[in-house]
C-alpha positions in Angstrom: 117.9 124.8 116.2 120.9 125.0 118.8 119.1 122.4 121.1 118.8 120.0 118.2 122.5 120.3 117.3 123.4 119.6 120.9 121.7 116.2 120.7 123.4 115.2 117.6 127.0 116.7 118.0 127.8 117.5 121.6 129.1 114.9 124.0 127.3 114.3 127.4 129.5 116.6 129.4 128.6 119.5 127.1 124.9 118.7 127.4 125.4 118.6 131.2 127.0 122.0 131.2 124.4 123.4 129.0 121.5 122.3 131.2 123.2 123.7 134.2 124.1 127.0 132.6 120.7 127.3 131.1 119.5 129.0 134.3 122.2 131.6 134.1 123.2 134.0 131.5 121.6 132.9 128.2 123.6 135.0 125.8 126.9 133.6 126.9 125.7 130.0 126.6 124.6 130.5 123.0 127.9 131.9 122.2 129.9 129.1 123.8 127.4 126.6 122.3 127.8 128.0 118.7 131.5 128.0 118.8 131.5 124.4 120.1 129.2 123.5 117.3 131.3 125.0 114.6 134.3 123.2 115.9 132.6 119.8 116.1 131.2 120.1 112.6 134.4 121.0 111.1 136.3 118.4 112.9 133.8 115.5 112.1 134.7 113.1 109.3 132.7 113.0 106.2 131.1 109.6 106.9 129.6 110.8 110.2 128.3 113.8 108.6 126.7 111.9 106.0 125.0 109.8 108.4 123.5 112.8 110.2 122.5 114.4 106.9 120.5 111.4 105.8 118.2 112.1 108.7 116.9 115.4 107.6 114.7 116.7 104.6 115.9 118.2 101.5 115.1 121.7 102.5 117.4 121.5 105.5 120.0 120.0 103.3 120.0 123.1 101.2 120.4 125.2 104.4 123.4 123.0 105.4 125.1 123.2 102.2 125.3 127.1 102.5 127.5 126.8 105.8 130.7 126.3 103.9 132.4 125.4 100.6 133.5 122.0 102.0 130.1 121.2 103.5 128.3 122.2 100.3 129.5 118.9 98.7 128.0 116.6 101.1 124.3 117.0 100.9 124.2 115.9 97.3 125.8 112.7 98.4 123.0 112.0 100.9 119.9 113.1 99.0 118.7 109.7 98.0 118.6 108.8 101.6 117.2 111.9 103.0 113.9 112.3 104.6 111.4 113.2 101.8 108.7 115.8 102.0 105.1 114.3 102.1 103.1 115.5 99.1 99.5 114.3 98.3 99.9 114.8 94.6 102.3 115.6 91.8 100.8 117.1 88.6 103.0 117.2 85.3 101.9 119.2 82.3 103.7 119.6 79.0 103.6 122.9 77.3 105.3 122.6 73.9 108.2 120.3 72.9 110.7 121.7 75.5 108.6 123.1 78.5 107.3 121.0 81.4 105.2 122.5 84.3 105.1 120.7 87.7 102.6 121.5 90.4 103.5 120.2 94.0 101.8 120.7 97.3 103.7 119.4 100.4 103.5 119.5 104.1 106.1 119.9 106.7 105.5 119.5 110.6 104.2 122.5 112.2 103.7 124.5 109.1 100.9 125.2 106.8 100.8 123.4 103.4 103.3 124.9 100.8 103.0 124.7 97.1 105.5 124.8 94.3 104.8 125.7 90.8 107.8 124.7 88.7 108.4 125.3 85.0 111.5 123.9 83.3 112.0 125.0 79.7 114.5 124.9 76.8 116.7 127.6 78.3 117.2 125.2 81.3 115.7 127.9 83.5 113.5 127.0 86.5 110.7 129.2 87.7 109.6 128.5 91.2 106.4 130.1 92.6 105.2 129.7 96.1 101.7 129.8 97.3 102.8 132.2 99.9 105.5 134.7 98.7 106.8 136.2 95.3 107.8 134.3 92.3 111.6 133.5 92.0 113.5 132.4 88.9 116.7 130.5 88.7 119.1 129.5 85.9 120.0 125.8 86.7 122.7 125.5 84.3 124.5 128.0 82.1 125.2 125.9 79.1 125.7 127.3 75.6 125.1 123.9 74.0 121.7 122.8 72.7 119.4 121.7 75.5 117.5 118.5 74.8 114.4 117.0 76.3 116.4 114.3 78.0 118.5 117.0 79.8 115.2 118.8 81.0 113.5 115.7 82.3 116.8 114.5 83.9 116.9 117.7 86.0 113.2 117.4 86.8 113.7 114.0 88.0 116.4 115.0 90.4 114.0 117.7 91.8 111.3 115.4 92.3 113.5 113.1 94.5 112.8 115.7 97.5 109.1 114.3 97.7 107.3 111.3 98.6 104.1 111.6 96.5 100.8 109.8 97.3 99.6 110.2 93.7 100.7 111.5 90.4 99.1 113.0 87.4 100.6 113.3 84.0 98.5 115.5 81.7 98.9 116.3 77.9 102.4 114.6 77.8 103.9 113.1 74.7 105.1 109.8 75.7 108.2 108.7 73.5 111.3 106.8 74.1 113.1 110.0 75.5 110.4 110.3 78.2 110.8 106.7 79.4 113.9 107.2 81.6 112.1 110.1 83.4 109.0 108.1 83.9 111.1 105.2 85.2 113.2 107.2 87.5 110.1 108.9 89.1 108.0 105.8 89.2 110.6 103.6 90.7 111.6 106.2 93.6 108.0 106.6 94.7 105.4 104.3 96.1 102.1 105.9 94.4 98.9 104.5 95.7 97.4 105.8 92.4 98.4 107.5 89.2 96.8 108.9 86.3 98.0 109.5 82.8 95.4 111.6 80.8 95.4 112.9 77.2 98.6 111.1 76.5 100.2 111.2 73.0 101.8 108.0 72.1 105.0 108.3 70.2 106.5 105.2 71.4 108.7 102.6 69.4 107.5 98.9 69.8 110.4 98.3 72.2 109.6 101.6 74.0 105.8 100.5 74.5 107.0 97.2 76.1 109.3 99.2 78.5 106.6 101.6 79.4 104.2 98.9 80.3 106.8 97.2 82.4 107.6 100.4 84.3 103.7 100.9 84.9 103.6 97.3 86.2 106.7 97.8 88.5 105.0 101.0 90.1 102.4 98.7 91.6 99.8 101.5 91.9 96.4 100.4 93.4 94.7 102.8 91.2 95.6 103.6 87.5 93.8 105.7 85.1 95.5 105.9 81.7 94.0 107.6 78.8 95.4 108.1 75.2 94.4 111.1 73.0 93.7 109.0 70.0 93.1 105.2 69.0 96.0 102.9 68.9 96.2 101.5 72.5 99.4 99.9 73.5 97.7 97.7 76.2 98.0 93.9 75.7 96.8 90.9 77.4 99.9 90.3 79.3 99.9 93.6 80.8 96.4 93.2 82.0 96.9 89.8 83.5 100.3 90.9 85.2 98.5 93.9 86.7 95.8 92.1 88.1 98.1 89.3 89.6 100.6 91.9 90.8 98.2 94.2 92.5 95.0 92.2 93.8 91.7 94.0 93.4 93.5 96.9 91.6 91.3 99.8 90.1 92.1 100.3 86.4 90.7 102.6 83.7 92.2 102.3 80.3 90.7 104.2 77.3 91.4 106.3 74.2 89.5 109.6 74.0 87.8 108.7 70.8 86.0 105.8 72.6 84.6 107.6 75.5 81.2 109.2 75.7 80.5 110.0 79.5 77.0 110.6 79.2 76.2 107.4 77.4 77.1 103.7 77.2 78.0 104.5 73.5 81.7 104.1 73.7 82.8 103.4 70.2 83.9 100.1 68.5 85.5 97.4 70.7 88.8 96.1 69.3 90.7 94.1 71.9 89.9 90.4 72.1 91.7 88.7 74.9 92.2 85.0 75.3 90.7 82.9 78.2 93.8 83.4 80.2 92.7 86.9 80.8 89.1 85.9 81.9 90.7 83.6 84.5 92.3 86.7 86.0 89.2 89.0 85.7 88.1 88.5 89.4 91.1 90.1 90.5 90.2 93.5 89.1 88.4 95.4 91.8 87.5 97.9 89.1 88.1 97.7 85.4 86.8 100.1 82.8 88.1 99.4 79.4 85.8 100.3 76.4 88.0 98.6 73.9 87.9 95.3 75.6 85.5 92.7 73.9 85.3 89.6 76.2 83.8 86.3 75.1 80.6 86.0 77.2 81.1 82.2 77.8 84.0 83.2 80.0 82.3 85.8 82.2 80.1 83.8 84.6 82.8 82.0 86.7 84.9 85.3 87.4 81.7 87.3 87.9 80.7 85.0 90.8 84.2 84.8 92.3 84.5 88.6 92.2 81.0 89.0 93.9 82.4 87.2 97.1 85.4 89.6 97.5 84.3 92.2 100.1 85.1 95.3 98.0 83.2 97.9 96.2 84.0 98.3 92.4 82.8 98.4 88.8 83.4 96.7 85.6 82.6 98.1 82.2 83.4 96.7 79.0 82.1 94.9 75.8 80.7 91.5 75.6 80.4 89.2 72.4 76.7 88.5 73.2 74.1 89.3 75.9 74.1 87.6 79.1 70.7 87.5 80.8 68.8 86.6 83.9 67.8 83.0 82.7 71.4 82.1 81.7 72.8 83.3 84.9 70.2 81.5 87.1 70.9 78.3 85.3 74.5 78.7 86.0 74.2 79.2 89.5 72.3 75.8 90.0 70.6 74.8 93.3 73.7 74.7 95.6 74.7 78.2 95.8 74.5 81.2 98.5 74.0 83.5 95.6 70.5 84.8 95.0 69.5 86.4 91.6 66.8 88.9 90.9 65.5 90.1 87.4 65.6 93.8 86.5 65.4 95.9 83.4 68.2 95.1 80.9 69.9 92.7 83.4 69.8 91.4 86.9 71.0 91.7 90.5 73.1 89.3 92.4 73.2 89.0 96.2 75.1 87.1 98.9 74.8 87.6 102.6 77.3 90.3 102.5 77.6 91.5 98.9 75.4 92.9 96.2 76.1 93.3 92.4 73.9 95.1 89.8 74.4 93.9 86.1 73.2 95.4 83.0 73.9 94.4 79.3 72.7 96.8 76.4 73.0 96.3 72.8 75.6 98.3 71.2 75.7 97.8 67.4 77.3 94.4 66.8 78.4 93.9 70.5 76.9 94.3 74.1 77.9 97.0 76.5 78.2 95.3 80.0 78.4 97.0 83.3 78.4 95.6 86.9 78.4 97.6 90.0 79.7 95.8 93.1 78.6 97.0 96.4 
């Protein structure tokens, strides 16, 4: 608005004249003010304008870019520093090899929530549909050359820099080496509290898998839900230990769809056998659901007792090499402990003065399906 520009651009004498004259002819004031503003903007050096532009959001930068040919170049130079639009969630779907759909809801002060539905495809076109108003289509680049997945994802990453997302969902995405640069750019520019990768298809090379796990760790999301569409998980012991130590009491769900049966403890064959170093970090998981994990029962008691003393709700679900029962746990507690134990069907309950945990262990073919609910 005119008033906002006064505070940024006009000198103190101009502001004083504006306040005095404001009781008089409003129309003449606006004309004078507009003239003065145009003159000051044109006369200001680029460094000063960049500093001003870094304080506004991306939508306002778009409007500023339309003022003149010279000024149209400056917004792109300041977008990385510009104020981001707050968005609770980003949802990304892949529709075919060369088409990606992005759903974004965002909020601006004094306005109702708005929503973008973006589709970027192999013609490098962008269709942007608002929740309020008509669908609009744009051609982002008019290029006769073959369009690649890398180019599509690079353009998408540039668009997403406008937003500050609280969470992110990738659904039905093929994760390959070409996708990694996009994922890294998005994850490194955001501070996600949680993200979800659901029904992911893994086409990563061995080097690509290592980079992908490193990027997930770097994101430091408090909650992570990662599911592949078929067996062949890339998660290893170093990743799990690193996540637990980097984000204390994190909430992690790792699975392959073939393993999961939501209505039952039957979750398929366990296949991941970590070393004791992993068990030493187990207490740092606020939530850990990993059906493919097969943990040595001998290593469970100490981290279970340590986790009980943290004041945080959560759940553990994975496989054990053998059953852990009421008698074994009671003996391990000994006499000098503040933990009470009560026997229940298929398990036991543990209780301190402030914490409570319900533990069950059920036979699952050659292994034991272990569940503990921390309350």
